[in-house]
N, C-alpha and C positions, 0 to 999 in steps of 0.2 A: 669525845670530840663531836661537836655539833655538826650535823649534816646540813648542807645547804641545798635548798630545792633546785632542781635543774632549771636552767634558763629557758624561758618560753620559746617554743619553736616558732620560727618565722612562717607566716602564712604564704603559701605559694600563689595565692590569688592576688593579682595586682589590681590597681584601680581600673585599668583598662578592661579587666575580665569581669568586673562586677556588672550585673544586669542593670540596665538603665530602663526605668519604667516608661510606659506611654509611647507616643510616636517617636520621640528621640531615640528610644531603644530599638525600634524597628529600623530606623535609619542607620543606627550604629551597626546592627547586625548585617544589613545589606552591604554597607561600606567595608566591613571587615572581610567580606567574601568577594571583593572586587577582583582580586587576583585570580580567583577560580573562574569567575564569569567572563573575564576578558579573554580567556583562552579559547572560548567557543566562537567561531566565526559567525557573523550575523546571518549570512546566507544559510548556513546549516541550521542555526537556531530557528530561523523563520520557516524553513522547510519542516522541521520537527513540529512546530506549532500548527502549521497547515495540516500535516498528516494527523495530528491529534484531533483537530476539529473534524477532519474527514472520517476519522474512526468513529466519532459520535454519530455522524450521519448514517454510515453503513450499519452501525449497531442498531439504530432506530429502524432502518429498513428491514433488517433481518428479524428483529424482535417483532415488528408489526406483521411480517410474513408468518412467523410461527404462531402468533396470536390468532390471525385470520384462519390459518389452516386448522388449528385445534378447535376453534369455535364454529367452524363451518358445519352446517347440518347436511349439506349436499356432498356426496362422495367426491373426494379429491382425485384428479387424474393420476394414473400411475406413471411416474417419470420414465420407467423402463419401457413403457409402450409409447408414450408421447414422443420421446426423443430417440426412438429407434430408427434405423435405416435398413432398407432392403438392398443388399449387395450380392450380386450373382445368385439371386433367388433365396438368399438366407436373410432372415430377420434378425439383425444384430442390435441389441439394446445398448444405448448410450455410447455407441462407437464414435460418433462425432464429438461428443463431450469429452471422451477420453483423449482423443487426438488434440483437441483444443487445450486441454489441461497439460498434456505433455509439451506442446509447443510453448505455452506460457511459462511453465516451470523451467524449461530449457533456456528460455531467454534470461532468466535470473542468473544462470551460470555464465553466459556470455557477457552480461552486464558486470558481474563481479570481476571477470578477467579484464574488462575494459578499464575498470577503476584501478586494478593492479598495474596495468601497463601505463596508465596515465601518470601514476606516481613514480614510475620508472623513467618518465620523460620519453617514452616510446609512443609518440603521438600518432604514427601511422597505424600501428596495431590497435591502439586504443580506439581510434576513429573507426577502423574496420569492424571491430567488435561491437561498437555502439550501433553502427549501421546494420550489423547482423541482428542485434537485439531489436532494432526498429522493424526489420523485416519480419521477425517472428511475431511482433505485435501486430503488424499489418495483416499477416496471415490469420492471426487469431480473430481480428475484427472481420475479415472476409468470411471466415467460417461462421461467425456469429450472425452475419448478415444472411447467409444461406439458411441458418437455423430459423431466423425470424421469418424469412420468406416462406419456408416450408409450413410453419405454424399458421401464418396468415392465410395461405392457400387452403389450409384445413379448417378455416373458420374461426380461429382464435383471435379475439379482440380484447382490448383493455376493459371493455364493458360487457363482455360475454364470452362464453366458451361452450361449444357443443359437446365437449368431452366430460363435463362435470361442473364443478363449482365455478361460478362466474368470476370469483376473485382470483382464480389462477392466472388469467390473462393479464390482469392489472398488476399482480405481483411479479409475474415473469418479465413483462416489458419494462416495468419501472426499475427493478433491481439489476437485471442484465444490461438494460440500456444505460443506466447511470454508470455502471462499471465499464461498459464499452466506450462511453464518452471519455472516461479517464484513460483508457488504453489509447484511444485515438489522439488525445492531447499529449500523452507520453511519447507516441511515435513522432509527432511533430517536434516535441521538445528534444528528443534524442537526436534527431536529424540536424536540428539547428546547432546543438552543442558539438556534434561530431564534425560538422562543417567548420566551426570555429577552431576546434582542436586541430583539424587537418590544415587549416590555413596558418596555424602557428600563433594565434592570438594569445593563448595561455602560456605558450613557450616564452614569449617576450615578457609577459608579466611574471613568469616564474611561479604561477599558482594554478594547480589543476583541481582545486577543491570543487569546482562546478561539476566535474565529472562524478565525484562522489555524491554530491547533492542530487544530481539526476538519478544516480543509482538508488538513493534512498526512496525517491518517488517510485521508481520502477519496482523495487522489491515490495513496496507497500501494495501496489496494484496487484502483484502476483499473490501476495498473502491474502488479500481480500478475496481473490478468486477461489482460493482453497476453501474458505468458509462458505462462499456461495455454492460451490460444487458440493460440499458436504450437506448443507441445509436444504438446497433446492433440488438437487439431482439425485442424491442418495437416500433422502428421507422418504 
């Protein structure tokens, strides 16, 4: 009995799955993913793009700082001595920086709780926690201003430094100042959003995503400080 060859298997690739060459192919790929992209709110997407660009800026600053410090032929000031405070007759290194770091990291916790309560539609607790986060941020900026004042009184300038390498002053004021500006803007941003939450603007709209977007910005500011703390104060 003659055997018949098995029927050819149907290909599972349809005409829509075939790769389209050139620019039409790129347009086809993007249009096929439109369902995935439309689920991302524009506000959140724009905040992520802004934070990505800000990451590049802080990376350049910290990379430049490391390059300057490694290539400096003049001894670099010891951070444990420069940022020490004398309290009750005791010389305590980095005590102010430790408190600043604790305050800023704690603010991330209150911000996370604010986002949680916002999605629970508990606008009073959400607004209170956002204002608490803003208070932590203002406290951080105040302590940073005290730190700047202390170093300026000791003769540290962006163009000079009596404690060692002249680049120390420029690096310190540029990096910590740029980060402090972000924290100050974040405090104003959080207070504005908290006021609108308390007033019920987002309750009427039924959308509290702005609180999460503000939280993304604040967590980014906290994360950047961790790197500044590690590279500038502990190295």
